[in-house]
N, C-alpha and C positions, 0 to 999 in steps of 0.2 A: 504494500499499499504506500509506504513511504516513497518508493522508486516511482510509482505512478504519479504521485503528487509533485515530485520534482519535474517529471516529464511534462506535466500539464502546465506548470508554471513556465517552462521553457517554451511550450508551444503557444501559450496564450498571447494573441496579438493585441497591440495597442495602435497599429498603423494599418491603413487600408487604402488599396488602390481601386478606383472606380473608373470604369470605362464610360466616359461621357462624351464621346466623339461622334455619336450617331446623328445622321441627318434627318431621320424620321420621315423618309419619303412616303411611307404608307399612311402617315398621320397628316399629310399635307391638306387634306380636305377640312381637317378641323383645326390644325395648328400649323401655321405657315411662316410665322415671323420670329421664331426661336428654335434652337436645337431641341431635339427630342427630350433630353433630361430636364429641360426647363419648361416643358408643357405645364400649363397652369392646372392646379388641383385645388379646388375650394380656395382660390385667391392666392395661392402660393405656388412657387415652382416645384414640380415633383421632386427635384433633386434636394430641395430643403427637407422634405420628409424623410428622404433616405439618409441624409447626414444626421438629422435628429435622432432617428431610430438607432443608428450605430453609436452615436455618442452616449445614449442610454445603455448600450451594451459595453461601454468602457473604451471606446476607440478615442484616441487622444490626437491622431494626425491622419488627414486625408490627403492623398495624392490623386488629382483629377487628370486623367489622360483625355486631352481635348483634340478635337478635329473641326468639324463643321461649326461655324460661328463661335469658336472657342472663346473669343474676346468677350462676348456677351456673358459668359459664365464667370470669367475672371472679374469683370466689372461688378457683377452682382454680389460675389462672395468675398472678394479681396483675399486677405491672408489668414482670416480666422473666421470661425462660425461657432458661436457659443464658446465653450472652453476648448475647442479643437483648432489646431493649426492646419491650414490648407496650403499645399504646394501643387505646381502644375507642370505637366509635360504637354507640349504642343506638337502635333504632327505637322510637317511642312507639306507633305503629300500623304494620301491615305496608305496606311501600312497593313491594313487588316487587323483583326483582334490580336493575332499572335505577334505581329510586329510592334503593335502598340505597347503590349505588355512587356515584351523584351526590352524596348527602349526605356520604359519606366523602371524596370529592375535595374538596368545598367546606369541610368543617369542619376537616379535618386540615392542620396546617402541614407539608407535605411538604418534605423537604430537597433533592430533585432533581426533574427534569422528567419522569422515567420511573419507573414502578413495575410490579411484577408484581401480577396479579390471579388469584385461584384460588377454587375452590369448597371448602368446608370438609368436604365428604363425598366427596372424589374424591382418589384416589392416582394420580398420574402422575409417573413418574421423568423429568422433563423435564431435558434437558441445556441448562442455562442459557446456556453460552457459544454453543451452536448457535442457540438462540432469539434471542440479541442479535445474532449475526452475520446471521441471516435477516432480522431487523427492520431493520437499518441498510442493507439493500440498496434498500429503497424509502422509508424515512422516512415512514411512515403513522401515523395516530393509534392504530392498533391492529394488533398481530400476534398471531395465534392459533396456539397449538401444536395440531397435528392428530395423531391416532393412526391408523395404518393397521391394519385388522382384516380377517380373512379371512371370518368369518361374523358377520353383523349381524342380530340379531333384536330389537333394542331401540331403536336410535338412528336419527335422520335422518342421512343421509349428507352430506358436503360436497364441492363440486366445486372444484377448483383449475386454473387455466390454467398454460400452459408458463412463464410469468414469475413464478409463485408467488402471484398474486392469487387471493383466494377470489371465486368467481363464483356460488355458490349454497349455500343451507342447506336441510335438510329434504327431500333427495332421497331418493326410495324406491329403496333398493338393498340387497340381502340378502347379497351376497358381495363380497369384495375391494374395500373402499371406505375412505374416510377419514371420521373422525368428530371432532366438537368434543369435546375432552377437558377443557374447562373451565379452561385456563390461558392467560393473555394477557399481553403486554407492552403497557403503555398510556402514551401521551403525554398528561400530565394536562391541560394548557391546551387542546390541540387537541380533546380529548375533551369537555371542559366546554362549549366552544362548540357542539359538536354536541348536547349534551344540554340546552341551555338552554330550548328550547321544548317539551319533553315535559312531560306532566302530573305531578302529584305521585307517583302510583303507576303503574309501567309495567314491562314485562319487557325486560331488557338483551338477551336472546336473540331474543325474538319481535318486539319493537317497534323496537329499535335496529339490531342486526346485519343484519336482513333489509333495512333501508334503506341501511346503509352499503355493503352488498355490491353493490348496484345502481350505486353511484358509484366502485367500485373503490378503497374506502378501507380495506380489510382485506388485509394480507398474511399469509403462512402460514409455519409452520416444521413440517415433516413429520418426526415423530420415531418411530421404531420402538422404543418403550420400554414397560416394564411400566405397565399401567393397570388400575384397579379403581375402580368407582363403588359405594359401599356402600349406595346408596339403597334397594335392595330386598333382602328376606331371602336369596334365593340367593346374591347377590354379597357381601352382608355376611358370610355364613358362610364365604367364601373368605378373609376378611381375616387370620385368624390365620396362614395359610400364606403369604400374599402379603405383607402388611405387617408382621405380628408377627415375621417372620424376617429383615427387612431388616438388613443389617449397616452401621451408621452409622460415620462416621469417628471420632467421639468420643462418650463416654458422658456423659449428663446425669442426674444423680441425681434 
């Protein structure tokens, strides 16, 4: 038990990388003047809710990976939000999710070996303590938070074995399956080694995860928590009820 406590302390992140470079082309009919993470929800940008949620979980520093209309995000948030520090990395040209993550891991002076990674257009009420606990069972470069859903009409399903290793992505399954909810715990140096031979532009999900899964290098944390991806109009229209009504621990003016 003492060894596990030490491991969990070492794994517990206080820094987080958020991919906030999406243009939101599928949302243009509803949101056309801001980048997707800044889409308004109950009078505030969606990204504000995301930062507030993770501040409540103990995150003290955010790094925002920017692309489309990145200056508007910088101007809105500046260098702090609540009690958390904010830093930025800006793509000069699209790098794909993989290239953007690698650039952030290389360019930022991270304070610890493990960080969180999440998409800037996804709300997933991850239990961070549970994620860290599950991650330290295997000590792999990457642990992914998975969402169990009953009806699946949009996502590729994810298979997991009895030991918690992810064994497949993109599985065709319409009911009672697990999906990738876009939240990960990363071990920085181990992941950088795995990323070093990839081209300048590549997909984290399609080009990297599909390779790592064949080597049993991804563990899982299955969480039955509230999830919403605002990337398409029907789901974005649910955000006021799901995200806008969330009760945070403390208020941020």
